[in-house]
N, C-alpha and C positions, 0 to 999 in steps of 0.2 A: 898307664894299660890298656889297649884298645879290646874290649871284648864283646863278646856278640855270644849270646845265646838265642838256640833258635828251636822250637816247637813244630816236628815235623809229625809225621804216621807212622804207623808200624806197617805198611806195604814194604818201605825196604829192610826188613827184617829178617832173618833169616831160620829159615824149615827147616832147611840141611843143610848142611855144607857146600856152599855156591850154589845155594835155591835160595832167591826171597819170596815173600809172601803175594808182593803182586803181582810174582810171574808162574801162581798155583792157578789149577783148571778152576773155575767157581768165584774166581776171585771176582765181587761185586763191580759192574760195568762203570758204575755209575762215580767210582772212586779214584780206578785204573788212570785214568790220567793227573790227576793231582798224585795220586803218589810215585806215577813213573816218574813224575818232575820234583817232587820229596828227593827219590833216589838220585837221580842227578846231581840236585844242585850239594846232598851230602858226597858226591862223590867229587863234584867241584871244592867246595871244602875241606875234604882230604887232599887235596894236592895245595891250601892256602899254608901257607909257612911265615907270614906276621902278624895274621891277625890269632888273637885268643879266644877260638869257637868251641862248643859247645853244644849238639845235636841231639836231642833228647825226644825220645822217641816214645808215646804211651803203646799198652798193650793195642790187642786187635779191637776189643770191644773198650770202649772210651766214654763213660756213661753218669750220668748225675749220682750221687750213689751217698756213702755216708765219709765222714772223716774216721778215719783208724788210725793213722798211724801207723796202721802194719802193711809192708809192703816189702814188695823185694827191689833190687836193683842188677840190671844183668848190663852185656854188652852191647853185642849185634846179633843176638840171637831172641826169637818170638819168648816170654814167658809163657808158662802156662799154672793153673793150679791143680791142687790134688787132685780134681775130678778132672782135669783137660784143657778148663775152661781161662781161656787170655784176656782177661781184662780188668780195669782200674777204675776206680772212681774220678773222677775231675777232681777231689778234692786231696784223695791222699798224693792224685799226679802232682797238682798244687805245692802241696809241703816237700815235695821230690825237688822240685823244679826251684823253689825259695833253699832247700838246705843248699842243692848247686851255687847258687847265688849268692849266700854265707859264705859258704867254705867251697869254693874249686874244688872239684876232687877229676872233673874228666877236659879238662883242657884238650884240646885238637882231639877230641876224641866223643862218640855218639855212645849213648846209657839209654835205658829202657825200663818203667817201670811197671812192674805188676804185681797179682798175689801168685 
């Protein structure tokens, strides 16, 4: 089996139907080029039919923190916590990534991790 796990960014996640984070006013200019490239790469993967790929996106804020083991998974929409904050720690993101490697649940799909 040929498998590819890609760690992307949050820029390509939807904030409303048909509207992605990177295209929103106020998106940080220093991340825009990288986010657009990631979105293009994801679009390319979606056209791939021989490789078993998975694209994983963190929430908008991807920060050092604690390993809690408590997080949510989503598909293509930016996740927010109860206070409206979109974030995930490196540590919990790593758990979700390793879970996907050990138990593939998102083959030929993108998924996101957040609180």
